[in-house]
C-alpha positions as YAML, in Angstrom:
chain: A
units: angstrom
residues:
- id: 1
  name: MET
  ca: [-13.90, -29.97, 14.70]
- id: 2
  name: LYS
  ca: [-17.21, -28.79, 14.04]
- id: 3
  name: ASN
  ca: [-17.00, -26.83, 17.35]
- id: 4
  name: LEU
  ca: [-13.45, -26.02, 16.58]
- id: 5
  name: TYR
  ca: [-14.34, -24.39, 13.04]
- id: 6
  name: SER
  ca: [-17.61, -22.98, 14.89]
- id: 7
  name: PHE
  ca: [-15.94, -21.28, 17.54]
- id: 8
  name: LEU
  ca: [-13.06, -19.94, 15.28]
- id: 9
  name: MET
  ca: [-15.66, -18.29, 12.83]
- id: 10
  name: ASN
  ca: [-16.88, -16.11, 15.26]
- id: 11
  name: PHE
  ca: [-16.22, -12.33, 15.14]
- id: 12
  name: LYS
  ca: [-15.70, -12.33, 19.24]
- id: 13
  name: THR
  ca: [-13.04, -15.09, 18.89]
- id: 14
  name: LEU
  ca: [-11.03, -13.38, 16.03]
- id: 15
  name: LEU
  ca: [-10.95, -9.97, 18.46]
- id: 16
  name: ILE
  ca: [-9.51, -12.02, 21.27]
- id: 17
  name: PHE
  ca: [-6.87, -13.01, 18.57]
- id: 18
  name: ASN
  ca: [-6.55, -9.97, 17.46]
- id: 19
  name: GLY
  ca: [-6.05, -8.51, 20.87]
- id: 20
  name: ILE
  ca: [-3.03, -11.00, 21.56]
- id: 21
  name: VAL
  ca: [-1.14, -10.39, 18.52]
- id: 22
  name: LEU
  ca: [-1.89, -6.67, 19.14]
- id: 23
  name: THR
  ca: [-0.11, -7.50, 22.70]
- id: 24
  name: GLY
  ca: [2.66, -9.39, 21.17]
- id: 25
  name: LYS
  ca: [3.70, -6.55, 18.41]
- id: 26
  name: ILE
  ca: [3.52, -3.82, 21.43]
- id: 27
  name: LEU
  ca: [5.75, -6.34, 23.47]
- id: 28
  name: TYR
  ca: [8.04, -7.31, 20.26]
- id: 29
  name: SER
  ca: [8.47, -3.35, 19.69]
- id: 30
  name: PHE
  ca: [9.70, -2.75, 23.47]
- id: 31
  name: LEU
  ca: [11.99, -6.04, 23.18]
- id: 32
  name: THR
  ca: [13.88, -4.70, 20.13]
- id: 33
  name: GLY
  ca: [13.94, -1.30, 21.38]
- id: 34
  name: PHE
  ca: [11.52, 0.43, 18.76]
- id: 35
  name: ASN
  ca: [14.35, 0.21, 16.02]
- id: 36
  name: GLY
  ca: [12.37, 0.23, 13.11]
- id: 37
  name: ASN
  ca: [13.65, 2.03, 9.93]
- id: 38
  name: THR
  ca: [12.59, 5.95, 9.04]
- id: 39
  name: PHE
  ca: [12.85, 7.33, 5.60]
- id: 40
  name: GLU
  ca: [11.83, 10.93, 3.90]
- id: 41
  name: ASP
  ca: [8.62, 11.20, 5.65]
- id: 42
  name: TRP
  ca: [10.15, 11.16, 9.07]
- id: 43
  name: SER
  ca: [12.21, 14.13, 7.83]
- id: 44
  name: ILE
  ca: [9.78, 15.54, 6.66]
- id: 45
  name: ALA
  ca: [7.83, 15.55, 9.64]
- id: 46
  name: GLU
  ca: [10.88, 16.83, 11.57]
- id: 47
  name: ASN
  ca: [11.29, 19.77, 10.13]
- id: 48
  name: LEU
  ca: [7.84, 20.69, 9.98]
- id: 49
  name: VAL
  ca: [7.86, 20.36, 13.85]
- id: 50
  name: ARG
  ca: [11.02, 22.02, 14.07]
- id: 51
  name: TYR
  ca: [10.85, 24.75, 11.68]
- id: 52
  name: GLY
  ca: [7.61, 24.88, 10.16]
- id: 53
  name: SER
  ca: [8.87, 23.72, 6.48]
- id: 54
  name: TYR
  ca: [7.32, 20.88, 4.87]
- id: 55
  name: SER
  ca: [11.04, 20.08, 3.50]
- id: 56
  name: GLU
  ca: [13.15, 16.81, 3.18]
- id: 57
  name: PHE
  ca: [16.09, 19.07, 3.23]
- id: 58
  name: ILE
  ca: [15.85, 21.85, 5.18]
- id: 59
  name: ASN
  ca: [18.69, 24.13, 3.49]
- id: 60
  name: ILE
  ca: [17.26, 23.25, 0.36]
- id: 61
  name: GLY
  ca: [13.47, 24.37, 1.49]
- id: 62
  name: PRO
  ca: [10.15, 23.32, 0.37]
- id: 63
  name: THR
  ca: [9.82, 20.04, -1.11]
- id: 64
  name: ALA
  ca: [6.85, 18.07, -2.96]
- id: 65
  name: TYR
  ca: [9.09, 14.64, -2.48]
- id: 66
  name: LYS
  ca: [6.20, 13.11, -0.89]
- id: 67
  name: LEU
  ca: [2.34, 13.54, -0.49]
- id: 68
  name: PRO
  ca: [1.55, 15.07, 2.84]
- id: 69
  name: VAL
  ca: [-0.65, 12.37, 4.71]
- id: 70
  name: TYR
  ca: [2.11, 10.35, 6.40]
- id: 71
  name: PRO
  ca: [3.86, 13.27, 7.43]
- id: 72
  name: LEU
  ca: [1.41, 15.05, 8.92]
- id: 73
  name: PHE
  ca: [0.28, 11.71, 10.72]
- id: 74
  name: LEU
  ca: [4.02, 11.64, 11.97]
- id: 75
  name: SER
  ca: [4.00, 15.29, 12.63]
- id: 76
  name: ALA
  ca: [1.33, 14.87, 15.04]
- id: 77
  name: PHE
  ca: [2.78, 12.61, 17.05]
- id: 78
  name: MET
  ca: [6.25, 14.41, 17.46]
- id: 79
  name: PHE
  ca: [3.85, 17.72, 18.09]
- id: 80
  name: LEU
  ca: [2.13, 15.81, 20.97]
- id: 81
  name: PHE
  ca: [4.56, 13.51, 22.20]
- id: 82
  name: GLN
  ca: [8.36, 14.83, 21.27]
- id: 83
  name: ASP
  ca: [11.67, 12.70, 22.36]
- id: 84
  name: TYR
  ca: [9.08, 9.69, 22.59]
- id: 85
  name: ALA
  ca: [7.46, 9.91, 19.07]
- id: 86
  name: LYS
  ca: [8.84, 7.06, 17.73]
- id: 87
  name: GLU
  ca: [7.50, 4.83, 20.56]
- id: 88
  name: ALA
  ca: [4.11, 6.68, 20.09]
- id: 89
  name: ILE
  ca: [3.94, 6.01, 16.23]
- id: 90
  name: VAL
  ca: [4.96, 2.33, 16.32]
- id: 91
  name: ILE
  ca: [2.32, 1.70, 18.98]
- id: 92
  name: ALA
  ca: [-0.06, 3.75, 16.89]
- id: 93
  name: GLN
  ca: [0.50, 2.31, 13.61]
- id: 94
  name: HIS
  ca: [0.09, -1.04, 15.68]
- id: 95
  name: ILE
  ca: [-3.39, -0.30, 16.84]
- id: 96
  name: ILE
  ca: [-4.18, 0.94, 13.16]
- id: 97
  name: TYR
  ca: [-3.54, -2.99, 12.52]
- id: 98
  name: PHE
  ca: [-5.90, -3.84, 14.78]
- id: 99
  name: PHE
  ca: [-9.03, -2.31, 13.13]
- id: 100
  name: ILE
  ca: [-7.84, -3.85, 9.25]
- id: 101
  name: PRO
  ca: [-9.40, -7.21, 10.41]
- id: 102
  name: VAL
  ca: [-12.25, -5.56, 11.91]
- id: 103
  name: LEU
  ca: [-12.61, -3.64, 8.09]
- id: 104
  name: MET
  ca: [-12.49, -6.37, 6.18]
- id: 105
  name: ILE
  ca: [-15.00, -8.61, 8.00]
- id: 106
  name: ARG
  ca: [-17.14, -5.53, 7.43]
- id: 107
  name: ILE
  ca: [-16.56, -5.20, 3.92]
- id: 108
  name: SER
  ca: [-17.31, -8.97, 3.12]
- id: 109
  name: GLY
  ca: [-20.38, -8.90, 5.13]
- id: 110
  name: MET
  ca: [-21.89, -6.48, 3.03]
- id: 111
  name: PHE
  ca: [-21.61, -8.37, 0.47]
- id: 112
  name: ASN
  ca: [-22.52, -11.78, 2.38]
- id: 113
  name: ILE
  ca: [-19.09, -13.81, 2.70]
- id: 114
  name: LYS
  ca: [-18.62, -12.43, 6.26]
- id: 115
  name: ASN
  ca: [-16.71, -15.76, 7.04]
- id: 116
  name: VAL
  ca: [-14.28, -15.32, 4.07]
- id: 117
  name: GLY
  ca: [-13.10, -11.77, 5.67]
- id: 118
  name: LEU
  ca: [-13.32, -13.88, 9.44]
- id: 119
  name: LEU
  ca: [-11.09, -16.20, 7.51]
- id: 120
  name: THR
  ca: [-8.95, -13.79, 6.15]
- id: 121
  name: GLY
  ca: [-8.49, -11.77, 9.26]
- id: 122
  name: TYR
  ca: [-6.39, -14.71, 10.38]
- id: 123
  name: LEU
  ca: [-4.52, -14.60, 7.60]
- id: 124
  name: PHE
  ca: [-3.53, -11.05, 8.07]
- id: 125
  name: LEU
  ca: [-2.95, -11.67, 11.60]
- id: 126
  name: LEU
  ca: [-0.84, -14.89, 11.29]
- id: 127
  name: SER
  ca: [1.56, -13.02, 8.27]
- id: 128
  name: PRO
  ca: [5.44, -12.38, 9.15]
- id: 129
  name: ALA
  ca: [5.42, -9.76, 7.44]
- id: 130
  name: TYR
  ca: [2.74, -7.47, 8.39]
- id: 131
  name: PHE
  ca: [3.67, -8.51, 12.19]
- id: 132
  name: ILE
  ca: [6.92, -6.96, 11.75]
- id: 133
  name: TYR
  ca: [6.46, -4.08, 8.90]
- id: 134
  name: SER
  ca: [4.09, -2.08, 11.54]
- id: 135
  name: ASN
  ca: [7.20, -1.89, 13.46]
- id: 136
  name: THR
  ca: [8.68, 0.62, 10.36]
- id: 137
  name: LEU
  ca: [7.60, 4.51, 10.05]
- id: 138
  name: GLU
  ca: [6.69, 4.27, 6.34]
- id: 139
  name: SER
  ca: [3.20, 5.08, 4.73]
- id: 140
  name: THR
  ca: [2.14, 1.25, 4.13]
- id: 141
  name: ASN
  ca: [0.96, 1.38, 7.79]
- id: 142
  name: VAL
  ca: [-1.60, 4.51, 7.19]
- id: 143
  name: PHE
  ca: [-2.16, 3.66, 3.57]
- id: 144
  name: ILE
  ca: [-3.88, 0.11, 3.65]
- id: 145
  name: ILE
  ca: [-6.43, 0.79, 6.37]
- id: 146
  name: ILE
  ca: [-7.08, 4.30, 4.40]
- id: 147
  name: PHE
  ca: [-7.61, 2.15, 0.79]
- id: 148
  name: MET
  ca: [-9.71, -0.28, 2.98]
- id: 149
  name: ASN
  ca: [-11.84, 2.40, 4.07]
- id: 150
  name: PHE
  ca: [-12.37, 4.02, 0.42]
- id: 151
  name: LEU
  ca: [-13.19, 0.37, -0.67]
- id: 152
  name: TYR
  ca: [-15.70, 0.21, 2.36]
- id: 153
  name: GLN
  ca: [-17.21, 3.67, 1.57]
- id: 154
  name: TRP
  ca: [-17.48, 2.45, -2.37]
- id: 155
  name: SER
  ca: [-19.14, -0.64, -1.87]
- id: 156
  name: ASN
  ca: [-22.29, 1.01, 0.73]
- id: 157
  name: VAL
  ca: [-22.71, 2.94, -2.71]
- id: 158
  name: TRP
  ca: [-22.56, 0.10, -4.66]
- id: 159
  name: LEU
  ca: [-24.90, -1.46, -2.77]
- id: 160
  name: LYS
  ca: [-27.44, 1.51, -1.32]
- id: 161
  name: GLY
  ca: [-26.58, 4.12, -3.99]
- id: 162
  name: LEU
  ca: [-25.64, 7.90, -3.12]
- id: 163
  name: ASP
  ca: [-27.35, 9.49, -0.43]
- id: 164
  name: PRO
  ca: [-25.88, 13.17, 0.78]
- id: 165
  name: ALA
  ca: [-24.72, 11.40, 3.62]
- id: 166
  name: ARG
  ca: [-22.59, 8.89, 1.66]
- id: 167
  name: ILE
  ca: [-21.23, 11.10, -1.21]
- id: 168
  name: ILE
  ca: [-19.49, 13.15, 1.67]
- id: 169
  name: ARG
  ca: [-17.95, 9.93, 3.27]
- id: 170
  name: LEU
  ca: [-17.00, 8.76, -0.20]
- id: 171
  name: SER
  ca: [-15.61, 11.98, -1.39]
- id: 172
  name: VAL
  ca: [-13.44, 12.68, 2.04]
- id: 173
  name: SER
  ca: [-11.97, 8.88, 1.65]
- id: 174
  name: THR
  ca: [-11.07, 9.57, -2.12]
- id: 175
  name: ALA
  ca: [-9.36, 12.66, -1.50]
- id: 176
  name: LEU
  ca: [-6.96, 11.37, 1.53]
- id: 177
  name: LEU
  ca: [-6.53, 8.24, -0.60]
- id: 178
  name: PHE
  ca: [-5.36, 10.31, -3.47]
- id: 179
  name: LEU
  ca: [-3.15, 12.28, -0.63]
- id: 180
  name: CYS
  ca: [-1.65, 9.41, 0.38]
- id: 181
  name: GLN
  ca: [-0.47, 7.38, -2.29]
- id: 182
  name: VAL
  ca: [-0.45, 8.20, -5.62]
- id: 183
  name: VAL
  ca: [-0.24, 4.68, -7.07]
- id: 184
  name: VAL
  ca: [-3.87, 3.64, -6.20]
- id: 185
  name: VAL
  ca: [-5.17, 6.62, -8.40]
- id: 186
  name: PRO
  ca: [-6.15, 4.77, -11.52]
- id: 187
  name: LEU
  ca: [-7.75, 2.12, -10.04]
- id: 188
  name: ALA
  ca: [-9.85, 4.47, -7.88]
- id: 189
  name: VAL
  ca: [-11.21, 6.21, -10.26]
- id: 190
  name: LEU
  ca: [-11.99, 3.09, -12.47]
- id: 191
  name: LEU
  ca: [-14.09, 2.31, -9.47]
- id: 192
  name: LEU
  ca: [-15.81, 5.42, -9.03]
- id: 193
  name: MET
  ca: [-16.44, 5.68, -12.32]
- id: 194
  name: SER
  ca: [-18.20, 1.76, -12.55]
- id: 195
  name: LEU
  ca: [-20.71, 3.03, -9.87]
- id: 196
  name: TYR
  ca: [-22.24, 5.38, -13.29]
- id: 197
  name: ILE
  ca: [-21.44, 2.07, -15.82]
- id: 198
  name: PHE
  ca: [-23.37, -0.53, -13.66]
- id: 199
  name: ARG
  ca: [-25.78, 1.98, -12.75]
- id: 200
  name: ARG
  ca: [-25.27, 1.92, -8.93]
- id: 201
  name: ALA
  ca: [-25.04, 5.92, -8.98]
- id: 202
  name: ASN
  ca: [-26.38, 8.71, -11.22]
- id: 203
  name: LEU
  ca: [-24.44, 11.24, -13.05]
- id: 204
  name: LYS
  ca: [-24.67, 14.58, -11.06]
- id: 205
  name: PRO
  ca: [-24.24, 13.26, -7.59]
- id: 206
  name: LEU
  ca: [-21.71, 11.29, -8.72]
- id: 207
  name: ALA
  ca: [-20.20, 14.21, -10.32]
- id: 208
  name: LEU
  ca: [-20.49, 15.96, -7.12]
- id: 209
  name: VAL
  ca: [-18.45, 13.17, -6.02]
- id: 210
  name: PHE
  ca: [-15.39, 14.03, -8.33]
- id: 211
  name: GLY
  ca: [-16.09, 17.92, -7.53]
- id: 212
  name: LEU
  ca: [-15.56, 17.14, -3.51]
- id: 213
  name: VAL
  ca: [-12.76, 15.29, -4.50]
- id: 214
  name: VAL
  ca: [-11.05, 17.94, -6.25]
- id: 215
  name: LEU
  ca: [-12.19, 20.31, -3.81]
- id: 216
  name: GLY
  ca: [-10.64, 18.19, -0.73]
- id: 217
  name: TYR
  ca: [-7.35, 17.75, -2.80]
- id: 218
  name: SER
  ca: [-6.87, 21.16, -4.01]
- id: 219
  name: PRO
  ca: [-5.10, 22.46, -1.18]
- id: 220
  name: TRP
  ca: [-1.96, 20.35, -2.17]
- id: 221
  name: VAL
  ca: [-2.18, 21.69, -5.44]
- id: 222
  name: ILE
  ca: [-2.51, 25.05, -4.55]
- id: 223
  name: ARG
  ca: [0.38, 24.82, -2.11]
- id: 224
  name: ASN
  ca: [2.66, 23.03, -4.54]
- id: 225
  name: TYR
  ca: [1.81, 26.37, -6.90]
- id: 226
  name: LEU
  ca: [2.15, 28.73, -4.61]
- id: 227
  name: THR
  ca: [5.49, 27.30, -2.96]
- id: 228
  name: PHE
  ca: [7.43, 26.41, -6.46]
- id: 229
  name: ASP
  ca: [5.43, 28.77, -9.08]
- id: 230
  name: ARG
  ca: [4.89, 25.61, -11.12]
- id: 231
  name: LEU
  ca: [1.97, 22.73, -10.93]
- id: 232
  name: VAL
  ca: [3.13, 19.77, -9.16]
- id: 233
  name: ILE
  ca: [-0.41, 17.38, -8.96]
- id: 234
  name: SER
  ca: [1.25, 14.40, -6.62]
- id: 235
  name: LYS
  ca: [4.49, 14.79, -6.03]
- id: 236
  name: THR
  ca: [8.07, 15.06, -7.75]
- id: 237
  name: PRO
  ca: [9.80, 12.13, -7.86]
- id: 238
  name: VAL
  ca: [8.79, 10.69, -11.58]
- id: 239
  name: TRP
  ca: [12.10, 10.15, -13.47]
- id: 240
  name: GLN
  ca: [14.09, 9.58, -10.29]
- id: 241
  name: ASN
  ca: [12.44, 6.31, -9.73]
- id: 242
  name: ARG
  ca: [12.84, 5.13, -13.25]
- id: 243
  name: TYR
  ca: [16.34, 6.30, -12.42]
- id: 244
  name: PHE
  ca: [16.75, 4.55, -9.09]
- id: 245
  name: GLY
  ca: [15.58, 1.43, -10.92]
- id: 246
  name: TYR
  ca: [19.13, 1.14, -13.02]
- id: 247
  name: TYR
  ca: [20.87, 1.23, -9.45]
- id: 248
  name: SER
  ca: [23.36, -1.85, -8.09]
- id: 249
  name: ASP
  ca: [21.70, -2.35, -5.18]
- id: 250
  name: VAL
  ca: [18.14, -2.07, -6.30]
- id: 251
  name: GLN
  ca: [18.62, -4.77, -9.29]
- id: 252
  name: VAL
  ca: [19.74, -8.52, -8.78]
- id: 253
  name: PHE
  ca: [20.38, -8.92, -12.65]
- id: 254
  name: LYS
  ca: [24.15, -7.52, -13.81]
- id: 255
  name: ASP
  ca: [23.50, -6.07, -17.26]
- id: 256
  name: LEU
  ca: [20.45, -4.06, -15.72]
- id: 257
  name: GLN
  ca: [23.05, -2.43, -12.46]
- id: 258
  name: VAL
  ca: [24.04, 0.48, -14.28]
- id: 259
  name: TYR
  ca: [24.93, 2.46, -11.64]
- id: 260
  name: SER
  ca: [27.49, 1.54, -8.67]
- id: 261
  name: VAL
  ca: [27.33, 2.10, -4.98]
- id: 262
  name: SER
  ca: [29.61, 4.55, -5.03]
- id: 263
  name: HIS
  ca: [27.78, 6.83, -8.03]
- id: 264
  name: GLU
  ca: [24.44, 6.45, -5.71]
- id: 265
  name: ALA
  ca: [26.60, 7.81, -2.93]
- id: 266
  name: GLU
  ca: [27.31, 10.44, -4.86]
- id: 267
  name: ILE
  ca: [23.82, 11.00, -6.07]
- id: 268
  name: LEU
  ca: [22.69, 11.09, -2.18]
- id: 269
  name: ARG
  ca: [25.11, 14.04, -1.69]
- id: 270
  name: MET
  ca: [23.90, 15.97, -4.72]
- id: 271
  name: ARG
  ca: [20.08, 15.68, -3.56]
- id: 272
  name: ARG
  ca: [20.74, 17.01, -0.23]
- id: 273
  name: ASN
  ca: [21.97, 20.18, -1.63]
- id: 274
  name: THR
  ca: [20.06, 20.32, -4.75]
- id: 275
  name: ASP
  ca: [16.47, 21.11, -5.36]
- id: 276
  name: GLU
  ca: [14.62, 18.17, -6.41]
- id: 277
  name: PHE
  ca: [13.21, 19.98, -9.51]
- id: 278
  name: ARG
  ca: [17.09, 20.38, -11.07]
- id: 279
  name: MET
  ca: [17.56, 16.52, -10.02]
- id: 280
  name: GLU
  ca: [14.42, 15.70, -11.77]
- id: 281
  name: ASP
  ca: [16.01, 17.76, -14.87]
- id: 282
  name: LEU
  ca: [19.24, 15.31, -14.32]
- id: 283
  name: TYR
  ca: [17.70, 12.06, -13.99]
- id: 284
  name: ARG
  ca: [15.59, 12.36, -17.23]
- id: 285
  name: ARG
  ca: [18.50, 13.12, -19.01]
- id: 286
  name: GLU
  ca: [20.53, 10.06, -17.84]
- id: 287
  name: VAL
  ca: [17.24, 7.90, -18.05]
- id: 288
  name: LYS
  ca: [16.85, 8.63, -22.06]
- id: 289
  name: LYS
  ca: [20.83, 8.07, -22.69]
- id: 290
  name: ILE
  ca: [20.09, 4.53, -21.12]
- id: 291
  name: GLU
  ca: [17.37, 3.93, -22.68]
- id: 292
  name: THR
  ca: [18.01, 5.42, -25.87]
- id: 293
  name: ALA
  ca: [21.45, 3.36, -26.59]
- id: 294
  name: GLU
  ca: [19.71, 0.38, -25.63]
- id: 295
  name: PRO
  ca: [15.58, 0.45, -26.14]
- id: 296
  name: LEU
  ca: [15.05, -3.55, -24.79]
- id: 297
  name: ILE
  ca: [16.82, -2.49, -21.40]
- id: 298
  name: VAL
  ca: [13.00, -1.05, -20.62]
- id: 299
  name: VAL
  ca: [11.38, -4.45, -21.07]
- id: 300
  name: LYS
  ca: [14.34, -6.13, -19.39]
- id: 301
  name: LYS
  ca: [13.87, -3.93, -16.31]
- id: 302
  name: ALA
  ca: [10.09, -4.12, -16.44]
- id: 303
  name: LEU
  ca: [10.15, -7.82, -16.28]
- id: 304
  name: ALA
  ca: [12.65, -7.72, -13.42]
- id: 305
  name: ASN
  ca: [10.84, -5.64, -11.44]
- id: 306
  name: THR
  ca: [7.92, -7.13, -11.60]
- id: 307
  name: LEU
  ca: [9.70, -10.42, -10.44]
- id: 308
  name: MET
  ca: [10.70, -8.58, -7.46]
- id: 309
  name: LEU
  ca: [7.88, -6.70, -6.20]
- id: 310
  name: TRP
  ca: [5.83, -10.53, -6.64]
- id: 311
  name: TYR
  ca: [9.24, -12.04, -5.20]
- id: 312
  name: VAL
  ca: [11.06, -10.33, -3.17]
- id: 313
  name: PRO
  ca: [13.27, -6.81, -3.55]
- id: 314
  name: SER
  ca: [17.22, -7.36, -4.28]
- id: 315
  name: ARG
  ca: [18.18, -6.91, -0.74]
- id: 316
  name: TYR
  ca: [16.42, -9.93, 0.06]
- id: 317
  name: TYR
  ca: [17.05, -11.93, -3.53]
- id: 318
  name: HIS
  ca: [20.80, -13.57, -2.81]
- id: 319
  name: ASP
  ca: [19.86, -13.62, 0.95]
- id: 320
  name: HIS
  ca: [19.24, -17.47, 1.31]
- id: 321
  name: SER
  ca: [19.04, -17.74, 5.58]
- id: 322
  name: LEU
  ca: [16.44, -19.84, 6.95]
- id: 323
  name: SER
  ca: [14.80, -16.79, 8.71]
- id: 324
  name: ILE
  ca: [14.53, -14.95, 4.97]
- id: 325
  name: TRP
  ca: [12.84, -18.14, 3.61]
- id: 326
  name: ILE
  ca: [10.31, -18.76, 6.09]
- id: 327
  name: THR
  ca: [9.51, -15.61, 6.83]
- id: 328
  name: ARG
  ca: [9.29, -13.92, 3.48]
- id: 329
  name: LYS
  ca: [10.58, -16.37, 0.34]
- id: 330
  name: LEU
  ca: [8.48, -20.03, 1.29]
- id: 331
  name: TYR
  ca: [5.77, -17.68, 2.39]
- id: 332
  name: VAL
  ca: [5.34, -15.11, -1.12]
- id: 333
  name: ILE
  ca: [6.13, -18.50, -3.28]
- id: 334
  name: ILE
  ca: [2.69, -20.11, -1.84]
- id: 335
  name: LEU
  ca: [0.74, -17.05, -1.42]
- id: 336
  name: ASN
  ca: [1.43, -16.41, -4.90]
- id: 337
  name: ILE
  ca: [0.31, -19.84, -5.90]
- id: 338
  name: LEU
  ca: [-2.77, -19.81, -4.06]
- id: 339
  name: THR
  ca: [-3.61, -16.35, -5.71]
- id: 340
  name: VAL
  ca: [-3.63, -18.04, -9.07]
- id: 341
  name: CYS
  ca: [-5.74, -20.82, -7.80]
- id: 342
  name: SER
  ca: [-7.88, -18.58, -6.44]
- id: 343
  name: LEU
  ca: [-8.27, -16.56, -9.88]
- id: 344
  name: ILE
  ca: [-8.66, -19.59, -11.52]
- id: 345
  name: PHE
  ca: [-11.61, -20.17, -9.08]
- id: 346
  name: LEU
  ca: [-13.33, -17.19, -9.69]
- id: 347
  name: TYR
  ca: [-13.20, -17.86, -13.57]
- id: 348
  name: ARG
  ca: [-14.74, -21.26, -13.08]
- id: 349
  name: LYS
  ca: [-17.64, -19.73, -10.30]
- id: 350
  name: LYS
  ca: [-17.97, -17.12, -13.24]
- id: 351
  name: SER
  ca: [-17.52, -14.38, -10.54]
- id: 352
  name: TRP
  ca: [-16.65, -11.79, -13.16]
- id: 353
  name: LYS
  ca: [-16.69, -8.56, -11.31]
- id: 354
  name: LEU
  ca: [-14.69, -9.79, -8.20]
- id: 355
  name: MET
  ca: [-12.04, -11.43, -10.98]
- id: 356
  name: ALA
  ca: [-11.77, -8.21, -13.08]
- id: 357
  name: PHE
  ca: [-11.38, -6.25, -9.65]
- id: 358
  name: SER
  ca: [-8.50, -8.52, -8.93]
- id: 359
  name: VAL
  ca: [-6.72, -8.25, -12.03]
- id: 360
  name: LEU
  ca: [-7.21, -4.82, -12.01]
- id: 361
  name: LEU
  ca: [-6.04, -4.51, -8.79]
- id: 362
  name: PHE
  ca: [-2.95, -6.15, -9.36]
- id: 363
  name: LEU
  ca: [-2.27, -4.43, -12.71]
- id: 364
  name: ASN
  ca: [-2.72, -1.60, -10.89]
- id: 365
  name: PHE
  ca: [0.07, -1.73, -8.53]
- id: 366
  name: THR
  ca: [2.34, -3.88, -10.83]
- id: 367
  name: ALA
  ca: [2.85, -1.59, -13.82]
- id: 368
  name: PRO
  ca: [4.04, 1.64, -11.94]
- id: 369
  name: TYR
  ca: [6.47, -0.27, -10.01]
- id: 370
  name: ALA
  ca: [7.79, -2.21, -13.07]
- id: 371
  name: LEU
  ca: [8.28, 0.96, -15.04]
- id: 372
  name: THR
  ca: [10.15, 2.30, -12.19]
- id: 373
  name: HIS
  ca: [11.66, 0.24, -9.58]
- id: 374
  name: SER
  ca: [11.04, -2.57, -6.69]
- id: 375
  name: ALA
  ca: [13.20, -1.83, -4.36]
- id: 376
  name: ASN
  ca: [11.04, -2.03, -1.48]
- id: 377
  name: THR
  ca: [9.22, -4.67, 0.28]
- id: 378
  name: ARG
  ca: [6.27, -2.05, 1.13]
- id: 379
  name: PHE
  ca: [5.03, -1.96, -1.98]
- id: 380
  name: LYS
  ca: [3.86, -5.48, -2.12]
- id: 381
  name: LEU
  ca: [2.69, -5.21, 1.10]
- id: 382
  name: ASP
  ca: [0.04, -2.08, -0.19]
- id: 383
  name: PHE
  ca: [-1.70, -5.08, -1.69]
- id: 384
  name: GLU
  ca: [-0.41, -8.27, -0.57]
- id: 385
  name: TRP
  ca: [-3.57, -8.00, 2.35]
- id: 386
  name: PHE
  ca: [-5.86, -8.56, -0.94]
- id: 387
  name: GLN
  ca: [-3.86, -11.70, -1.94]
- id: 388
  name: LEU
  ca: [-4.70, -13.10, 1.91]
- id: 389
  name: PHE
  ca: [-8.57, -12.13, 0.85]
- id: 390
  name: LEU
  ca: [-8.62, -14.33, -1.98]
- id: 391
  name: THR
  ca: [-6.53, -17.10, -0.38]
- id: 392
  name: ALA
  ca: [-9.01, -16.93, 1.94]
- id: 393
  name: TYR
  ca: [-12.05, -16.73, -0.93]
- id: 394
  name: LEU
  ca: [-10.48, -20.12, -2.20]
- id: 395
  name: LEU
  ca: [-10.08, -22.41, 1.01]
- id: 396
  name: TYR
  ca: [-13.50, -21.04, 2.41]
- id: 397
  name: PHE
  ca: [-15.84, -22.21, -0.86]
- id: 398
  name: THR
  ca: [-13.58, -25.28, -1.89]
- id: 399
  name: ILE
  ca: [-12.81, -26.94, 1.62]
- id: 400
  name: LEU
  ca: [-14.11, -25.36, 4.93]
- id: 401
  name: LYS
  ca: [-17.63, -24.48, 3.90]
- id: 402
  name: ARG
  ca: [-18.25, -27.95, 2.23]
- id: 403
  name: LYS
  ca: [-16.71, -29.48, 4.92]
- id: 404
  name: TYR
  ca: [-18.48, -27.80, 7.80]
- id: 405
  name: GLU
  ca: [-21.29, -25.98, 7.14]
- id: 406
  name: ASP
  ca: [-22.71, -28.14, 4.50]
- id: 407
  name: LYS
  ca: [-22.62, -31.03, 7.05]
- id: 408
  name: MET
  ca: [-24.43, -28.68, 9.62]
- id: 409
  name: LEU
  ca: [-27.34, -28.34, 7.11]
- id: 410
  name: CYS
  ca: [-27.59, -32.21, 6.95]
...
């Protein structure tokens, strides 16, 4: 067993296993005909390539419905590969997933817990959700590695301070992160501020980082202002996301299912012929009407959304098939239990910084979806990889290190 442990806790072994999983994912995609779902980003990318317009519905005109990183990523493949764009994108996403465990190990190694990173890499590669999801054309597939790259650059600064090269790398990675996913902005800003609070960086170079981030992000804001003659800092769907939280196929509890399926279809028809700012006004009026009539419904919805985020969304909630139980429900339940155990272990070990970061990360991703909706599995996948890290941390320090490494020193 010691020899097996030594063999597995080796970077080259993980790379071999990683390569096998990558091959399996590509083979799976070929066998299933690259039939992954597409969403609004795909429509925007198509219109960008065909008409040169950043639009979801070309008849309405330009949009700020989605942040630009993923639509631009898709459009690059559409331009280069044309009829085979979908196949090329899916394979590219599989390759991106190949590098995620590598980055996990690099970050863990910086904090002298490389074996935790290796174990996290194995757990990530064994995850059924991540194995399947890179076939879907959704922003999570680039967000995870962009977020992890930000954490890698931030960790470099935390350990070594800010020099000109690190200022540029941290600024670029932060701006790219903000242009990919708005939900992560509060956590990222807190992490940047912590560099000054914990005296890891001086105020002037950190202020320069913030300035460069604003500079890198500003083309998107300027474009929106010139296009719509109004300030759109991130993206337009705000009230829409709160409104969607009352859809019957989004909620699993009847008293929160305010809008029927037929109503949803009517709203979709309206969206295809109405600009998003007018739609936002409609959503705002409707949401205020619902929540004014029953103030407690906001609390009920928040609790229901949190349940679905940390368990499964409504489309799987009442699906009791064996495949869903094995690949998602049971997997998530076990992972959540291990996450709680990991946080308790961090508390007992007095690893305050890692514990604080973990709690902030979970709150950062939970709060916005609790207030809006939790209709998509990808919301959880945006941060589920960190649960795998905490699980690996727990297993390594409570079992593996004591059973194998401590004995090796005897």
